[in-house]
MOPAC internal coordinates of N, CA, C and O (Angstrom, degrees):
PM7 1SCF
backbone

  N    0.0000 0     0.00 0     0.00 0    0    0    0
  C    1.4494 1     0.00 0     0.00 0    1    0    0
  C    1.5389 1   110.82 1     0.00 0    2    1    0
  O    1.2310 1   120.22 1   138.35 1    3    2    1
  N    1.3248 1   117.19 1   -41.65 1    3    2    1
  C    1.4613 1   120.25 1   179.23 1    5    3    2
  C    1.5272 1   111.37 1   -63.23 1    6    5    3
  O    1.2310 1   120.88 1   140.79 1    7    6    5
  N    1.3214 1   115.92 1   -39.21 1    7    6    5
  C    1.4554 1   120.21 1  -179.42 1    9    7    6
  C    1.5214 1   110.71 1   -63.28 1   10    9    7
  O    1.2310 1   120.27 1   139.80 1   11   10    9
  N    1.3229 1   117.09 1   -40.20 1   11   10    9
  C    1.4537 1   121.22 1   179.14 1   13   11   10
  C    1.5260 1   110.19 1   -68.99 1   14   13   11
  O    1.2310 1   120.27 1   135.86 1   15   14   13
  N    1.3221 1   117.09 1   -44.14 1   15   14   13
  C    1.4536 1   121.51 1  -178.67 1   17   15   14
  C    1.5348 1   111.02 1   -61.71 1   18   17   15
  O    1.2310 1   119.92 1   149.87 1   19   18   17
  N    1.3176 1   117.76 1   -30.13 1   19   18   17
  C    1.4660 1   122.17 1  -178.23 1   21   19   18
  C    1.5305 1   112.76 1   -72.63 1   22   21   19
  O    1.2310 1   120.13 1   164.74 1   23   22   21
  N    1.3274 1   117.36 1   -15.26 1   23   22   21
  C    1.4643 1   120.87 1  -176.84 1   25   23   22
  C    1.5315 1   110.67 1   -78.82 1   26   25   23
  O    1.2310 1   120.84 1   -34.51 1   27   26   25
  N    1.3268 1   115.99 1   145.49 1   27   26   25
  C    1.4598 1   122.89 1   175.25 1   29   27   26
  C    1.5182 1   108.64 1  -146.76 1   30   29   27
  O    1.2310 1   121.00 1   -25.52 1   31   30   29
  N    1.3102 1   115.70 1   154.48 1   31   30   29
  C    1.4640 1   122.11 1   171.63 1   33   31   30
  C    1.5195 1   106.95 1  -122.50 1   34   33   31
  O    1.2310 1   120.55 1   -48.66 1   35   34   33
  N    1.3182 1   116.56 1   131.34 1   35   34   33
  C    1.4638 1   121.57 1   176.81 1   37   35   34
  C    1.5187 1   109.03 1  -109.15 1   38   37   35
  O    1.2310 1   120.83 1   -24.58 1   39   38   37
  N    1.3386 1   116.02 1   155.42 1   39   38   37
  C    1.4529 1   121.64 1  -173.77 1   41   39   38
  C    1.5197 1   111.30 1  -134.68 1   42   41   39
  O    1.2310 1   120.89 1   -27.29 1   43   42   41
  N    1.3207 1   115.90 1   152.71 1   43   42   41
  C    1.4586 1   121.67 1   171.53 1   45   43   42
  C    1.5218 1   108.93 1   -74.90 1   46   45   43
  O    1.2310 1   120.77 1   -16.92 1   47   46   45
  N    1.3191 1   116.14 1   163.08 1   47   46   45
  C    1.4625 1   121.96 1  -179.23 1   49   47   46
  C    1.5272 1   110.22 1   -55.24 1   50   49   47
  O    1.2310 1   120.63 1   -55.26 1   51   50   49
  N    1.3231 1   116.41 1   124.74 1   51   50   49
  C    1.4537 1   121.62 1   176.22 1   53   51   50
  C    1.5144 1   115.43 1    69.64 1   54   53   51
  O    1.2310 1   119.78 1  -162.78 1   55   54   53
  N    1.3129 1   118.03 1    17.22 1   55   54   53
  C    1.4630 1   121.63 1  -175.51 1   57   55   54
  C    1.5344 1   111.04 1  -117.10 1   58   57   55
  O    1.2310 1   122.08 1   -22.80 1   59   58   57
  N    1.3489 1   113.62 1   157.20 1   59   58   57
  C    1.4732 1   120.35 1   176.18 1   61   59   58
  C    1.5284 1   111.27 1  -126.36 1   62   61   59
  O    1.2310 1   120.13 1  -177.29 1   63   62   61
  N    1.3292 1   117.35 1     2.71 1   63   62   61
  C    1.4623 1   118.95 1  -178.73 1   65   63   62
  C    1.5278 1   110.14 1   -81.07 1   66   65   63
  O    1.2310 1   120.99 1   -27.46 1   67   66   65
  N    1.3334 1   115.72 1   152.54 1   67   66   65
  C    1.4681 1   121.90 1  -175.15 1   69   67   66
  C    1.5182 1   111.34 1   -91.40 1   70   69   67
  O    1.2310 1   121.31 1   -40.47 1   71   70   69
  N    1.3175 1   115.09 1   139.53 1   71   70   69
  C    1.4578 1   120.52 1   169.84 1   73   71   70
  C    1.5330 1   107.13 1   -75.65 1   74   73   71
  O    1.2310 1   119.30 1   -13.81 1   75   74   73
  N    1.3306 1   118.93 1   166.19 1   75   74   73
  C    1.4667 1   119.78 1   175.74 1   77   75   74
  C    1.5325 1   111.96 1   -57.36 1   78   77   75
  O    1.2310 1   120.15 1   142.02 1   79   78   77
  N    1.3236 1   117.32 1   -37.98 1   79   78   77
  C    1.4617 1   120.61 1   179.00 1   81   79   78
  C    1.5288 1   111.20 1   -68.04 1   82   81   79
  O    1.2310 1   120.65 1   140.19 1   83   82   81
  N    1.3318 1   116.35 1   -39.81 1   83   82   81
  C    1.4630 1   120.37 1   176.83 1   85   83   82
  C    1.5167 1   111.82 1   -63.94 1   86   85   83
  O    1.2310 1   120.49 1   138.32 1   87   86   85
  N    1.3210 1   116.68 1   -41.68 1   87   86   85
  C    1.4674 1   121.00 1   177.86 1   89   87   86
  C    1.5288 1   110.31 1   -63.59 1   90   89   87
  O    1.2310 1   120.36 1   140.39 1   91   90   89
  N    1.3358 1   116.92 1   -39.61 1   91   90   89
  C    1.4635 1   120.91 1   177.83 1   93   91   90
  C    1.5346 1   110.50 1   -62.96 1   94   93   91
  O    1.2310 1   120.21 1   141.16 1   95   94   93
  N    1.3281 1   117.20 1   -38.84 1   95   94   93
  C    1.4606 1   121.03 1   176.99 1   97   95   94
  C    1.5283 1   110.70 1   -62.86 1   98   97   95
  O    1.2310 1   120.48 1   136.19 1   99   98   97
  N    1.3213 1   116.68 1   -43.81 1   99   98   97
  C    1.4581 1   119.98 1   178.95 1  101   99   98
  C    1.5232 1   111.31 1   -65.43 1  102  101   99
  O    1.2310 1   120.27 1   142.11 1  103  102  101
  N    1.3251 1   117.09 1   -37.89 1  103  102  101
  C    1.4645 1   120.01 1   177.81 1  105  103  102
  C    1.5268 1   111.14 1   -65.19 1  106  105  103
  O    1.2310 1   119.90 1   143.72 1  107  106  105
  N    1.3384 1   117.80 1   -36.28 1  107  106  105
  C    1.4734 1   121.31 1   174.77 1  109  107  106
  C    1.5290 1   110.24 1   -62.86 1  110  109  107
  O    1.2310 1   120.76 1   138.16 1  111  110  109
  N    1.3385 1   116.15 1   -41.84 1  111  110  109
  C    1.4620 1   120.09 1   179.17 1  113  111  110
  C    1.5302 1   110.62 1   -63.34 1  114  113  111
  O    1.2310 1   120.41 1   137.25 1  115  114  113
  N    1.3189 1   116.82 1   -42.75 1  115  114  113
  C    1.4675 1   121.20 1   178.78 1  117  115  114
  C    1.5241 1   109.80 1   -59.22 1  118  117  115
  O    1.2310 1   119.96 1   134.69 1  119  118  117
  N    1.3193 1   117.69 1   -45.31 1  119  118  117
  C    1.4674 1   121.87 1   178.94 1  121  119  118
  C    1.5209 1   110.65 1   -59.22 1  122  121  119
  O    1.2310 1   120.50 1   132.74 1  123  122  121
  N    1.3353 1   116.65 1   -47.26 1  123  122  121
  C    1.4686 1   120.80 1  -179.64 1  125  123  122
  C    1.5233 1   111.89 1   -64.37 1  126  125  123
  O    1.2310 1   120.28 1   138.68 1  127  126  125
  N    1.3358 1   117.07 1   -41.32 1  127  126  125
  C    1.4612 1   119.80 1  -178.91 1  129  127  126
  C    1.5236 1   111.65 1   -68.91 1  130  129  127
  O    1.2310 1   120.01 1   144.43 1  131  130  129
  N    1.3129 1   117.59 1   -35.57 1  131  130  129
  C    1.4637 1   120.22 1   176.83 1  133  131  130
  C    1.5261 1   111.22 1   -68.40 1  134  133  131
  O    1.2310 1   120.49 1   147.85 1  135  134  133
  N    1.3330 1   116.67 1   -32.15 1  135  134  133
  C    1.4632 1   121.20 1   178.06 1  137  135  134
  C    1.5293 1   112.06 1   -77.14 1  138  137  135
  O    1.2310 1   120.48 1   160.66 1  139  138  137
  N    1.3359 1   116.68 1   -19.34 1  139  138  137
  C    1.4664 1   122.58 1  -178.48 1  141  139  138
  C    1.5279 1   108.59 1  -128.77 1  142  141  139
  O    1.2310 1   120.47 1  -100.07 1  143  142  141
  N    1.3407 1   116.71 1    79.93 1  143  142  141
  C    1.4698 1   120.77 1  -170.42 1  145  143  142
  C    1.5284 1   116.16 1   -64.36 1  146  145  143
  O    1.2310 1   118.83 1   169.60 1  147  146  145
  N    1.3190 1   119.84 1   -10.40 1  147  146  145
  C    1.4642 1   120.62 1   177.73 1  149  147  146
  C    1.5329 1   112.03 1   -97.82 1  150  149  147
  O    1.2310 1   120.47 1   174.87 1  151  150  149
  N    1.3168 1   116.72 1    -5.13 1  151  150  149
  C    1.4663 1   121.23 1  -179.21 1  153  151  150
  C    1.5188 1   110.66 1   -66.85 1  154  153  151
  O    1.2310 1   121.06 1   -46.71 1  155  154  153
  N    1.3421 1   115.57 1   133.29 1  155  154  153
  C    1.4615 1   121.85 1   171.49 1  157  155  154
  C    1.5150 1   107.58 1  -112.74 1  158  157  155
  O    1.2310 1   121.19 1   -28.72 1  159  158  157
  N    1.3300 1   115.32 1   151.28 1  159  158  157
  C    1.4494 1   119.59 1  -173.22 1  161  159  158
  C    1.5275 1   110.93 1  -131.86 1  162  161  159
  O    1.2310 1   120.86 1   -54.00 1  163  162  161
  N    1.3295 1   115.97 1   126.00 1  163  162  161
  C    1.4614 1   120.95 1   172.27 1  165  163  162
  C    1.5267 1   107.45 1   -88.75 1  166  165  163
  O    1.2310 1   120.75 1   -52.19 1  167  166  165
  N    1.3236 1   116.17 1   127.81 1  167  166  165
  C    1.4639 1   123.20 1  -179.73 1  169  167  166
  C    1.5225 1   107.34 1  -104.89 1  170  169  167
  O    1.2310 1   120.67 1   -71.36 1  171  170  169
  N    1.3466 1   116.33 1   108.64 1  171  170  169
  C    1.4602 1   121.33 1  -175.47 1  173  171  170
  C    1.5268 1   109.83 1  -104.27 1  174  173  171
  O    1.2310 1   120.96 1   -66.06 1  175  174  173
  N    1.3224 1   115.76 1   113.94 1  175  174  173
  C    1.4632 1   121.20 1  -178.90 1  177  175  174
  C    1.5152 1   111.35 1   -98.06 1  178  177  175
  O    1.2310 1   121.18 1   -39.31 1  179  178  177
  N    1.3395 1   115.34 1   140.69 1  179  178  177
  C    1.4629 1   121.51 1  -177.51 1  181  179  178
  C    1.5227 1   110.67 1  -130.12 1  182  181  179
  O    1.2310 1   121.38 1   -29.05 1  183  182  181
  N    1.3113 1   114.96 1   150.95 1  183  182  181
  C    1.4622 1   122.13 1   175.02 1  185  183  182
  C    1.5244 1   107.58 1  -125.29 1  186  185  183
  O    1.2310 1   120.59 1    -2.52 1  187  186  185
  N    1.3283 1   116.48 1   177.48 1  187  186  185
  C    1.4643 1   118.58 1   172.78 1  189  187  186
  C    1.5285 1   108.62 1  -109.59 1  190  189  187
  O    1.2310 1   120.64 1   -13.10 1  191  190  189
  N    1.3120 1   116.37 1   166.90 1  191  190  189
  C    1.4728 1   120.53 1  -174.75 1  193  191  190
  C    1.5303 1   111.74 1   -65.33 1  194  193  191
  O    1.2310 1   119.86 1   148.80 1  195  194  193
  N    1.3199 1   117.88 1   -31.20 1  195  194  193
  C    1.4630 1   120.36 1   178.73 1  197  195  194
  C    1.5287 1   111.18 1   -67.83 1  198  197  195
  O    1.2310 1   120.08 1   142.89 1  199  198  197
  N    1.3323 1   117.45 1   -37.11 1  199  198  197
  C    1.4656 1   120.82 1   175.26 1  201  199  198
  C    1.5234 1   110.08 1   -64.32 1  202  201  199
  O    1.2310 1   120.75 1   138.54 1  203  202  201
  N    1.3345 1   116.16 1   -41.46 1  203  202  201
  C    1.4597 1   119.59 1   178.73 1  205  203  202
  C    1.5184 1   110.87 1   -60.17 1  206  205  203
  O    1.2310 1   120.41 1   136.38 1  207  206  205
  N    1.3459 1   116.81 1   -43.62 1  207  206  205
  C    1.4682 1   120.72 1   177.97 1  209  207  206
  C    1.5282 1   110.64 1   -63.14 1  210  209  207
  O    1.2310 1   120.47 1   134.95 1  211  210  209
  N    1.3223 1   116.71 1   -45.05 1  211  210  209
  C    1.4704 1   121.16 1   179.87 1  213  211  210
  C    1.5249 1   110.69 1   -63.74 1  214  213  211
  O    1.2310 1   120.53 1   143.23 1  215  214  213
  N    1.3312 1   116.58 1   -36.77 1  215  214  213
  C    1.4573 1   121.45 1  -179.14 1  217  215  214
  C    1.5180 1   113.25 1   -65.57 1  218  217  215
  O    1.2310 1   120.61 1   154.54 1  219  218  217
  N    1.3359 1   116.43 1   -25.46 1  219  218  217
  C    1.4630 1   120.27 1   178.18 1  221  219  218
  C    1.5252 1   110.37 1   -69.97 1  222  221  219
  O    1.2310 1   120.59 1   156.45 1  223  222  221
  N    1.3354 1   116.48 1   -23.55 1  223  222  221
  C    1.4633 1   120.71 1  -177.17 1  225  223  222
  C    1.5263 1   112.94 1  -106.99 1  226  225  223
  O    1.2310 1   120.28 1   152.27 1  227  226  225
  N    1.3196 1   117.07 1   -27.73 1  227  226  225
  C    1.4582 1   120.62 1  -175.11 1  229  227  226
  C    1.5319 1   109.88 1  -134.74 1  230  229  227
  O    1.2310 1   120.35 1   -58.19 1  231  230  229
  N    1.3113 1   116.93 1   121.81 1  231  230  229
  C    1.4648 1   123.02 1  -174.92 1  233  231  230
  C    1.5303 1   112.89 1   -57.27 1  234  233  231
  O    1.2310 1   119.99 1   149.06 1  235  234  233
  N    1.3257 1   117.63 1   -30.94 1  235  234  233
  C    1.4734 1   120.65 1  -179.28 1  237  235  234
  C    1.5256 1   111.58 1   -57.16 1  238  237  235
  O    1.2310 1   120.34 1   149.82 1  239  238  237
  N    1.3205 1   116.96 1   -30.18 1  239  238  237
  C    1.4677 1   121.28 1  -176.83 1  241  239  238
  C    1.5267 1   113.36 1  -100.09 1  242  241  239
  O    1.2310 1   120.16 1   177.29 1  243  242  241
  N    1.3089 1   117.30 1    -2.71 1  243  242  241
  C    1.4649 1   120.99 1  -178.02 1  245  243  242
  C    1.5280 1   110.83 1   -70.80 1  246  245  243
  O    1.2310 1   121.04 1   -39.68 1  247  246  245
  N    1.3063 1   115.61 1   140.32 1  247  246  245
  C    1.4710 1   123.63 1   173.87 1  249  247  246
  C    1.5293 1   113.28 1    54.05 1  250  249  247
  O    1.2310 1   120.44 1  -133.93 1  251  250  249
  N    1.3338 1   116.77 1    46.07 1  251  250  249
  C    1.4608 1   120.28 1  -179.47 1  253  251  250
  C    1.5282 1   112.09 1   -61.09 1  254  253  251
  O    1.2310 1   120.04 1   143.42 1  255  254  253
  N    1.3245 1   117.53 1   -36.58 1  255  254  253
  C    1.4645 1   120.35 1   179.30 1  257  255  254
  C    1.5296 1   110.19 1   -58.80 1  258  257  255
  O    1.2310 1   120.61 1   134.83 1  259  258  257
  N    1.3256 1   116.44 1   -45.17 1  259  258  257
  C    1.4634 1   121.48 1   179.47 1  261  259  258
  C    1.5304 1   110.92 1   -66.49 1  262  261  259
  O    1.2310 1   120.27 1   137.99 1  263  262  261
  N    1.3231 1   117.09 1   -42.01 1  263  262  261
  C    1.4657 1   120.64 1   179.35 1  265  263  262
  C    1.5342 1   111.19 1   -62.17 1  266  265  263
  O    1.2310 1   120.50 1   142.50 1  267  266  265
  N    1.3323 1   116.65 1   -37.50 1  267  266  265
  C    1.4745 1   120.42 1   178.52 1  269  267  266
  C    1.5205 1   111.16 1   -69.18 1  270  269  267
  O    1.2310 1   120.50 1   138.32 1  271  270  269
  N    1.3246 1   116.66 1   -41.68 1  271  270  269
  C    1.4741 1   119.99 1   176.11 1  273  271  270
  C    1.5258 1   109.05 1   -58.53 1  274  273  271
  O    1.2310 1   120.42 1   134.62 1  275  274  273
  N    1.3308 1   116.81 1   -45.38 1  275  274  273
  C    1.4676 1   120.20 1  -179.28 1  277  275  274
  C    1.5213 1   111.94 1   -62.78 1  278  277  275
  O    1.2310 1   119.89 1   140.34 1  279  278  277
  N    1.3312 1   117.82 1   -39.66 1  279  278  277
  C    1.4666 1   121.09 1   179.26 1  281  279  278
  C    1.5269 1   110.44 1   -62.02 1  282  281  279
  O    1.2310 1   120.34 1   136.88 1  283  282  281
  N    1.3266 1   116.95 1   -43.12 1  283  282  281
  C    1.4772 1   121.11 1   178.41 1  285  283  282
  C    1.5242 1   109.99 1   -67.39 1  286  285  283
  O    1.2310 1   120.28 1   136.03 1  287  286  285
  N    1.3207 1   117.06 1   -43.97 1  287  286  285
  C    1.4669 1   122.46 1   179.35 1  289  287  286
  C    1.5245 1   110.30 1   -55.40 1  290  289  287
  O    1.2310 1   120.81 1   130.51 1  291  290  289
  N    1.3301 1   116.05 1   -49.49 1  291  290  289
  C    1.4586 1   121.19 1  -179.52 1  293  291  290
  C    1.5310 1   110.67 1   -62.13 1  294  293  291
  O    1.2310 1   120.21 1   135.41 1  295  294  293
  N    1.3199 1   117.21 1   -44.59 1  295  294  293
  C    1.4644 1   120.63 1  -178.91 1  297  295  294
  C    1.5391 1   110.26 1   -60.50 1  298  297  295
  O    1.2310 1   120.77 1   134.58 1  299  298  297
  N    1.3301 1   116.13 1   -45.42 1  299  298  297
  C    1.4715 1   119.37 1  -178.26 1  301  299  298
  C    1.5327 1   110.95 1   -66.13 1  302  301  299
  O    1.2310 1   120.04 1   136.53 1  303  302  301
  N    1.3347 1   117.53 1   -43.47 1  303  302  301
  C    1.4678 1   119.01 1  -178.92 1  305  303  302
  C    1.5284 1   111.49 1   -68.68 1  306  305  303
  O    1.2310 1   120.32 1   143.47 1  307  306  305
  N    1.3256 1   117.00 1   -36.53 1  307  306  305
  C    1.4748 1   119.73 1   177.84 1  309  307  306
  C    1.5260 1   111.64 1   -66.43 1  310  309  307
  O    1.2310 1   120.62 1   162.00 1  311  310  309
  N    1.3175 1   116.41 1   -18.00 1  311  310  309
  C    1.4598 1   120.99 1   179.77 1  313  311  310
  C    1.5233 1   112.93 1  -108.56 1  314  313  311
  O    1.2310 1   120.81 1  -153.11 1  315  314  313
  N    1.3366 1   116.06 1    26.89 1  315  314  313
  C    1.4589 1   120.77 1   167.75 1  317  315  314
  C    1.5098 1   117.73 1    96.60 1  318  317  315
  O    1.2310 1   119.18 1  -173.50 1  319  318  317
  N    1.3247 1   119.17 1     6.50 1  319  318  317
  C    1.4663 1   120.34 1   177.92 1  321  319  318
  C    1.5343 1   108.33 1   -95.60 1  322  321  319
  O    1.2310 1   120.93 1   -52.34 1  323  322  321
  N    1.3400 1   115.83 1   127.66 1  323  322  321
  C    1.4538 1   120.62 1  -176.70 1  325  323  322
  C    1.5258 1   110.84 1   -68.23 1  326  325  323
  O    1.2310 1   120.74 1   -39.97 1  327  326  325
  N    1.3368 1   116.20 1   140.03 1  327  326  325
  C    1.4659 1   121.83 1  -179.28 1  329  327  326
  C    1.5214 1   112.49 1   -54.18 1  330  329  327
  O    1.2310 1   120.12 1   141.02 1  331  330  329
  N    1.3276 1   117.37 1   -38.98 1  331  330  329
  C    1.4582 1   122.03 1  -177.44 1  333  331  330
  C    1.5194 1   114.22 1   -63.96 1  334  333  331
  O    1.2310 1   120.18 1   166.60 1  335  334  333
  N    1.3170 1   117.26 1   -13.40 1  335  334  333
  C    1.4681 1   120.99 1   178.64 1  337  335  334
  C    1.5231 1   112.53 1   -92.99 1  338  337  335
  O    1.2310 1   120.65 1   178.42 1  339  338  337
  N    1.3381 1   116.37 1    -1.58 1  339  338  337
  C    1.4625 1   121.29 1  -175.32 1  341  339  338
  C    1.5211 1   110.50 1  -115.85 1  342  341  339
  O    1.2310 1   120.73 1   -45.07 1  343  342  341
  N    1.3233 1   116.20 1   134.93 1  343  342  341
  C    1.4608 1   122.33 1  -178.27 1  345  343  342
  C    1.5276 1   108.11 1  -118.61 1  346  345  343
  O    1.2310 1   119.80 1   -77.62 1  347  346  345
  N    1.3470 1   117.98 1   102.38 1  347  346  345
  C    1.4574 1   120.39 1   178.28 1  349  347  346
  C    1.5306 1   111.13 1   -67.65 1  350  349  347
  O    1.2310 1   120.52 1   -44.20 1  351  350  349
  N    1.3291 1   116.60 1   135.80 1  351  350  349
  C    1.4630 1   120.48 1  -177.58 1  353  351  350
  C    1.5312 1   111.29 1  -147.99 1  354  353  351
  O    1.2310 1   119.97 1  -100.38 1  355  354  353
  N    1.3347 1   117.66 1    79.62 1  355  354  353
  C    1.4637 1   119.71 1   176.80 1  357  355  354
  C    1.5305 1   110.37 1   -67.07 1  358  357  355
  O    1.2310 1   120.38 1   -48.88 1  359  358  357
  N    1.3222 1   116.89 1   131.12 1  359  358  357
  C    1.4582 1   121.86 1  -176.03 1  361  359  358
  C    1.5266 1   113.49 1  -109.14 1  362  361  359
  O    1.2310 1   119.76 1   164.50 1  363  362  361
  N    1.3278 1   118.07 1   -15.50 1  363  362  361
  C    1.4577 1   120.35 1  -176.10 1  365  363  362
  C    1.5128 1   111.81 1    71.41 1  366  365  363
  O    1.2310 1   120.62 1    33.35 1  367  366  365
  N    1.3243 1   116.42 1  -146.65 1  367  366  365
  C    1.4706 1   120.76 1  -177.33 1  369  367  366
  C    1.5254 1   112.51 1  -107.32 1  370  369  367
  O    1.2310 1   119.91 1  -170.13 1  371  370  369
  N    1.3190 1   117.78 1     9.87 1  371  370  369
  C    1.4625 1   121.34 1  -174.67 1  373  371  370
  C    1.5236 1   114.14 1   -70.00 1  374  373  371
  O    1.2310 1   119.87 1   150.22 1  375  374  373
  N    1.3205 1   117.85 1   -29.78 1  375  374  373
  C    1.4725 1   121.60 1  -174.56 1  377  375  374
  C    1.5244 1   108.54 1  -107.08 1  378  377  375
  O    1.2310 1   119.60 1   -75.75 1  379  378  377
  N    1.3363 1   118.37 1   104.25 1  379  378  377
  C    1.4663 1   119.82 1   179.63 1  381  379  378
  C    1.5279 1   111.35 1   -68.55 1  382  381  379
  O    1.2310 1   121.26 1   -27.66 1  383  382  381
  N    1.3109 1   115.19 1   152.34 1  383  382  381
  C    1.4561 1   121.22 1   178.02 1  385  383  382
  C    1.5215 1   110.69 1   -63.44 1  386  385  383
  O    1.2310 1   121.02 1   -39.15 1  387  386  385
  N    1.3330 1   115.65 1   140.85 1  387  386  385
  C    1.4614 1   120.79 1   176.54 1  389  387  386
  C    1.5277 1   111.00 1   -71.96 1  390  389  387
  O    1.2310 1   120.21 1   170.23 1  391  390  389
  N    1.3239 1   117.20 1    -9.77 1  391  390  389
  C    1.4632 1   121.01 1  -179.01 1  393  391  390
  C    1.5235 1   113.09 1   -92.77 1  394  393  391
  O    1.2310 1   119.92 1  -173.65 1  395  394  393
  N    1.3114 1   117.77 1     6.35 1  395  394  393
  C    1.4644 1   120.96 1   178.15 1  397  395  394
  C    1.5257 1   109.17 1   -83.88 1  398  397  395
  O    1.2310 1   121.63 1   -46.73 1  399  398  397
  N    1.3285 1   114.49 1   133.27 1  399  398  397
  C    1.4634 1   121.03 1   177.40 1  401  399  398
  C    1.5200 1   108.87 1  -115.20 1  402  401  399
  O    1.2310 1   120.77 1   -30.25 1  403  402  401
  N    1.3160 1   116.14 1   149.75 1  403  402  401
  C    1.4661 1   121.34 1  -179.47 1  405  403  402
  C    1.5220 1   112.13 1   -55.19 1  406  405  403
  O    1.2310 1   120.22 1   144.68 1  407  406  405
  N    1.3320 1   117.18 1   -35.32 1  407  406  405
  C    1.4655 1   122.21 1  -177.29 1  409  407  406
  C    1.5293 1   112.83 1   -76.81 1  410  409  407
  O    1.2310 1   119.38 1   168.84 1  411  410  409
  N    1.3305 1   118.78 1   -11.16 1  411  410  409
  C    1.4636 1   121.55 1   179.94 1  413  411  410
  C    1.5255 1   110.72 1   -61.93 1  414  413  411
  O    1.2310 1   121.14 1   -36.47 1  415  414  413
  N    1.3283 1   115.42 1   143.53 1  415  414  413
  C    1.4632 1   121.01 1   173.31 1  417  415  414
  C    1.5415 1   108.64 1   -64.77 1  418  417  415
  O    1.2310 1   119.61 1   -27.78 1  419  418  417
  N    1.3288 1   118.36 1   152.22 1  419  418  417
  C    1.4784 1   120.52 1  -179.82 1  421  419  418
  C    1.5268 1   113.46 1   -54.37 1  422  421  419
  O    1.2310 1   120.07 1   138.64 1  423  422  421
  N    1.3493 1   117.47 1   -41.36 1  423  422  421
  C    1.4687 1   119.35 1   179.56 1  425  423  422
  C    1.5228 1   111.94 1   -63.72 1  426  425  423
  O    1.2310 1   120.05 1   143.00 1  427  426  425
  N    1.3253 1   117.51 1   -37.00 1  427  426  425
  C    1.4587 1   121.56 1   178.72 1  429  427  426
  C    1.5276 1   110.36 1   -68.79 1  430  429  427
  O    1.2310 1   120.37 1   140.66 1  431  430  429
  N    1.3093 1   116.90 1   -39.34 1  431  430  429
  C    1.4694 1   120.01 1   177.21 1  433  431  430
  C    1.5260 1   110.16 1   -59.59 1  434  433  431
  O    1.2310 1   120.45 1   136.03 1  435  434  433
  N    1.3297 1   116.74 1   -43.97 1  435  434  433
  C    1.4651 1   120.72 1   178.53 1  437  435  434
  C    1.5223 1   110.39 1   -63.50 1  438  437  435
  O    1.2310 1   120.52 1   135.30 1  439  438  437
  N    1.3425 1   116.61 1   -44.70 1  439  438  437
  C    1.4699 1   120.68 1  -178.72 1  441  439  438
  C    1.5229 1   111.20 1   -60.85 1  442  441  439
  O    1.2310 1   119.99 1   141.86 1  443  442  441
  N    1.3163 1   117.62 1   -38.14 1  443  442  441
  C    1.4746 1   120.89 1  -179.60 1  445  443  442
  C    1.5290 1   111.40 1   -67.68 1  446  445  443
  O    1.2310 1   120.17 1   156.84 1  447  446  445
  N    1.3257 1   117.29 1   -23.16 1  447  446  445
  C    1.4683 1   120.60 1   178.53 1  449  447  446
  C    1.5182 1   113.06 1   -81.69 1  450  449  447
  O    1.2310 1   119.59 1   160.38 1  451  450  449
  N    1.3184 1   118.39 1   -19.62 1  451  450  449
  C    1.4719 1   121.56 1  -179.52 1  453  451  450
  C    1.5195 1   108.16 1   -84.89 1  454  453  451
  O    1.2310 1   120.87 1   -91.80 1  455  454  453
  N    1.3456 1   115.94 1    88.20 1  455  454  453
  C    1.4572 1   119.56 1  -169.71 1  457  455  454
  C    1.5240 1   111.14 1  -153.09 1  458  457  455
  O    1.2310 1   121.80 1   -14.00 1  459  458  457
  N    1.3241 1   114.16 1   166.00 1  459  458  457
  C    1.4515 1   122.22 1   166.91 1  461  459  458
  C    1.5250 1   106.06 1  -122.13 1  462  461  459
  O    1.2310 1   120.80 1   -49.12 1  463  462  461
  N    1.3205 1   116.07 1   130.88 1  463  462  461
  C    1.4605 1   122.32 1   176.77 1  465  463  462
  C    1.5250 1   108.72 1  -118.58 1  466  465  463
  O    1.2310 1   121.10 1    -9.82 1  467  466  465
  N    1.3140 1   115.51 1   170.18 1  467  466  465
  C    1.4634 1   120.13 1  -172.93 1  469  467  466
  C    1.5301 1   111.24 1  -135.02 1  470  469  467
  O    1.2310 1   121.67 1   -31.47 1  471  470  469
  N    1.3356 1   114.41 1   148.53 1  471  470  469
  C    1.4602 1   121.51 1   175.42 1  473  471  470
  C    1.5184 1   108.18 1  -137.15 1  474  473  471
  O    1.2310 1   120.61 1   -52.85 1  475  474  473
  N    1.3131 1   116.44 1   127.15 1  475  474  473
  C    1.4568 1   121.33 1   177.95 1  477  475  474
  C    1.5207 1   108.16 1   -77.06 1  478  477  475
  O    1.2310 1   120.95 1   -47.81 1  479  478  477
  N    1.3243 1   115.78 1   132.19 1  479  478  477
  C    1.4705 1   121.92 1  -179.47 1  481  479  478
  C    1.5050 1   110.89 1  -113.64 1  482  481  479
  O    1.2310 1   120.10 1   180.00 1  483  482  481

């Protein structure tokens, strides 16, 4: 459970595609879930405040947290994880990343918020 909780996927502004590191995190989760067939996973998607503002004006940027949750959901189900074991949970931009530091540049703070995190249920 700790290994799964430690995984995160980060995204570029307005994007839902996975980086190689994000894909590796999802592959680790798939391995753990296949080894633990009763494990359920909450998929928590996050956006940054700038995406939220852009989404109010342009549909492409609307609901990025939900779009990211869906991208992860699809990837996991396409790789053998049953839908019933996954709990979609879009969070928006309300919950800042725990990895943000005061000294971080504003752009880095925003980038750290564009993520999907996981909680074992």
